N, C-alpha and C positions, 0 to 999 in steps of 0.2 A: 122336790125339796120344799119344805114348809118354811116360810119366812115370817118374821114379826115386823110390825110397823111401830116405830116410836115417834110420837108427836111431841114437839117442844114448843111451848108457848112462852114468848118473851115479853117483857114489859115494854120494850121499844125495839125497833129494827136494829140489827147488827149484821151487815153483810159479811163480817169477818167470821161468822160462825162456821161456815163450811170449811174455811181455811183452818180454823182451830181444830176442827174435828179430824182434819187430815194430818194433824201433828200429834204430839204426845197426848193431848186432851182426848183424842178419839181412839187411842189404843185400847184394845180389849184385853182384860186379864181375868184369871179365874177368881170368882167370888171367894172361894175357899182360901186362895193364896194371898189375895190383896190384904194388906194390913199386917201380914205376918213377917217375922224376921227372915224367914226362909226365902221370900221373894226377892230380897236384896242380893241373894247369891244365885238363886235358880229361878229365872223368869218362867212364868206359866201363863202363856198367852194363846192366841188363836192363829198365829202366823204359819207359814209353810215349813218352818224348821223348829226343832226343839233342841235345847242345849244338852250336850253330853257332859254331865257333871264330873264324872271320873276322869275325863280327859282335859278338863278346863282347869286353869290355874289363875286365881285372882291376881290381876296386875301383870299377867304375862300373855295368856292366850285363852280364847273361848271357842270351843268346838261345837258345831251344830250339825245335826243330821236331818234329812228330809222327814217330815211328819208323815206317818202312815195314815192312809185314809183321808188325806187333805182334800178339800172340796174342789180345788183347782190345780191338778197336778202339772198343768202347763207352766205354772209359775215356779215349779221346783226344777230348776235347770241344773242343779248340782245335787249329788247324793250327800255330800258333806262340805261344809264351809268352816274354815278356821280364821278367826279374827285375831290378829296379833296386836298387842298393846305396845306401840312404839311411839312414845311421846316426843322424843327428840328427832328432828328432821334428818340429822346425820345418820341415825340408826335406820330411818325409813329408806333413805336413798341407798344405803348399803344393802339393806334387806331385799329391795326390789332389783338391784343391780346383780346380786348373786343368785336370784331365783328363789329366795326364801319366801317372798310374797309375790303376788302377780299384779297388784294394783295398790297405789297409795297416793296420798296428797303430799306434794312437795312445795318448795318455794323457789324464789329467784336464785338463791345461792346454790341450789342443787341441780338446776336445770342442765347445766353443761355436763355434769357427771351422768345424769339420767339419759340424755340424748346420746352420749358417747357409748352407753351400754345398749343402744338400739331400741330403746323403749318409745312407745307412742305417747303423745301428749294431747290432753283435752285442756283448752284454755277458755275460761269464761268468767265473767264477773258475777258475784252474788251480793257483795256488800258495797257500801260507800265508806270511805275513811275520812275523818276530819274532826272538827270541833263542834261540840254541842254548846251553843251560846245561850244557856238556859235562863240567866238572870235578866230577862228582857224588861222587867219593871224596876230594876235597880234596887232590889231588896237587900242584897248583900253588898253590892258595889254600885254606887250612884252612876259611875261612868258606864257600866254595862247596860244601864237603862236607856242610854242615848243611842239611837239607831246609827248615828254617825260613827260612834266608837266601834260598834259591831261591824259596820261596813269597812272601817279602817282595818280591822283585823283580817277581813277577807282580802283586801287589796295588798296586805303585807305578806300574804302567803305565796311563795314561789311554787306553784303546783307542779310545774314540769320538773323542777329539782326534787320535789318530794317523791314524785313517781319514779324518777331515775334512781335516787339514792335509797329509797325504802323498798321499792318494788322491782328494781332492776329493769325498769321500763315496761314491765308487763302490766297492762291496764290502760286507763285513759283518765285524763284530768276532767274535773267537773266542778260546778258551783251549785249543783242541785242535789237534793237527797232522794229524788225519785229516779229510778232506772229506766232504761229503754223499754223494758217489758211492761211498764206501768202505764195506765191511761193518763196519768198526771204528767208524764214526761214531755218536756219541751226542748227540742234540740238546741235552740238559741240560748237556753239557760246554762248549758255546759260551760260556756265561756263568758258568763255574765260578769264575773269578777276576774280581771286580769292582774298579773303581778305588776303593781304600780306603787312603790314605796312613797313617791312624792305625793300621790293622791291620798295615800293613807295618812301621811303627816298633815296634809291640808285639812282633812276631815277631822283629825284630832284637834287641830288648832281651832277650827270652826266650832267644835264642841266645848272649847275652853280648856283643852289639855295640851297646849303647845309645849309646855315644859315636861310633859310625860305623865304617866300614871302607872299604878301597880295593880295587878289582878292576881288572884290565887287560883292555881289549877292543880289537880291531883296528877300523880304519875303512877300508872299501873306498874307494880313491880312483882316479878320480872315481866318484861314485855314491851313497855312503852318508853324505856329510858332514852334510846336513840331518837325515837320520834319526837319526844318532848324536848330534847336538846335542840333539835332543828327548829321546832316551833318557837322555843324561847329565844333563840338567836334572831330569827326573822322578825319577831315582834319587837325585840330590843332595838333592831335597826330602825324602827319608826318611832321609838320612844315609849313602848309599852313594856314594863318590867313584869315578868312572870315569876311569882313566888311559887316554887314547886313544893308540893307535899306528897311524900311517898305513901301509897296506899296498896296493901297486898291484894292480890287478885280476888281472894274470897270476899273482900269487903267492898271492892270497887263499885260494882253495879248497885249495890244497896245504898251506898253513900250518895251516889248520884240521884237515886230516886228519892232520897230523904232531903234533898236540897242542901247538902253540905257545901257544895261548890257551885259557883255561877257559870263556870265553863269547864269543859273537860274533853279530852281526846277519846274517840271511840270508833269502833267498827260496827256498823249496823246493816243488817240485810235490807235489800230493796224489795219489799214485798208488794202485793197488790195495793192499789191506791188507798182504800179504806183501812186496810190492815196497817200500812205504814203511817197513815195519818193518825189513827187511833193510838199507835205506839209513841209517835214523836210529837204530835201537834195538839191533839185533843187534851182537854183538861183531865181526862181519864187516864192519860198515858203516863208511864213511868219516867219518860224523858222530857216531861213538861212539869217538873216538880213544883214550880212556882205558880202554876195554873195561869199562864199567860193566855190572854184571849182578847179579841176585839169583835165588835158587832159584825164587821165585814167577814171576818174569818169564821165566826160562829155560824153565820148564814150558809156559807159554802160547806162547812162541815156537816151541818144538818141535812143539806141536800145530798151530800155523798153518803151519809148514814142511811138515808131513805132509799138510795139507789147506788150501790157500790160501783156501777158501771157508768155513772154520770161523769163523762169526760170533761165537760165544761166546768163543773164544780171542782174536780180533781186538779185540773190545770190552773184554775184560779187560786186554789190553795197553794200549789207549788210556786206560782208566780209571786204570791204575797210573801211567803216565808223566805223566798230567795231575795227579793228586793229589800225586805226588812231585816235581812241578815239574822234570822233565827239560828242559823248554823253557819259553819265555815268548812264545807266539804272541800277536799282537795283532789281525791282520786276515787275511781272505781277500780280497785286492784284486781288483777286476774287471779282466779283459782287455777293452780297448775297441777292437774291430776294426771299421773303417769300410769301406764299399764303395759303388760307384756302381750302384745297383739298376737303372738304365736300361740298363746294359751287361752286368752279370754278376749271377749269383745266388751266394751263399756260404752254406754250412752249417757251423755250429759243429762242431768235433771235440773230444770230451772229452779233457782233460788236455793239450791243445796250445794255446799262445797264438796260433799262426798255423795255420789249417787246412791240411791236405795238398792238393795240387793236384787230387786227385779230388773235393774238396768245392766246386769252382768250376765254373760252366757259363755259357756265353754266353746272353744273353737273346734269345729267338727274335724 
């Protein structure tokens, strides 16, 4: 086999490049198909399977067959694969319980039904869930620029209740945005902020807001209504009034990146230290829209950029943003992936809610 070597020269180091190339950025497509309208309906890539167009229905199911002459047939564990489009979790649990599908992602509300059907479960965290407290310099709200106000928000959150009510108890509470698989992870930071309304009120009083304050936050609709109701109530209990603004899902992420809001609820994956830092903390990141920075943090970010495995720099970054309440995480919710162990085996894939097709195999 003849191979080609591609050399990439960058203006400055970016340890995230390998990670990005393993995601959508690195997917290979046919030069003839890229940029055409047809590729939206019929993918033309280099993977182990090709789509069977006449058996696929947009918005319903997509059928794939093993590619003839594929370079690594060991990866082609199935002759044919059908992907069903089932957006509603009730539809998914019904489909796997009746044998229509053999594996699917469910949630806490459907666990009991899936287990009653004799299905096997993979449980693992990929994201953290909580608040992005982005207006750290008080550009939209003077109050948010005070670290004591952001810390008060953290102390106002009842993380155990959030985990139980929103995630059915599946997952773990946390006060940090870096997960256990990251070199930035510090176990002691998981419980850095405890549920302490009295301390939250004292911090607000120390910051000059004993009589309360108002902040505006978006509500992702549909999706975050229940979550934001709980957040709004818990913050109201310590004197912070949340003005809710409904934002449709198609606009939510873009509006956060444009700095339309100083704080917002979000679920974000816990990637490698530099990938997560670049996304959340660096001034290049979409979730630092106000370009918050300090000399101390910049020094550590530069060290981590130069060496993505620099644990000391990664942990220093984590400690800084946790202590200075750049975020208000409350849980690492579990992904609940069910499969029919009589027909397929499935292996968890780190940082992915749904494992890649290579992680599935038929039961002999």
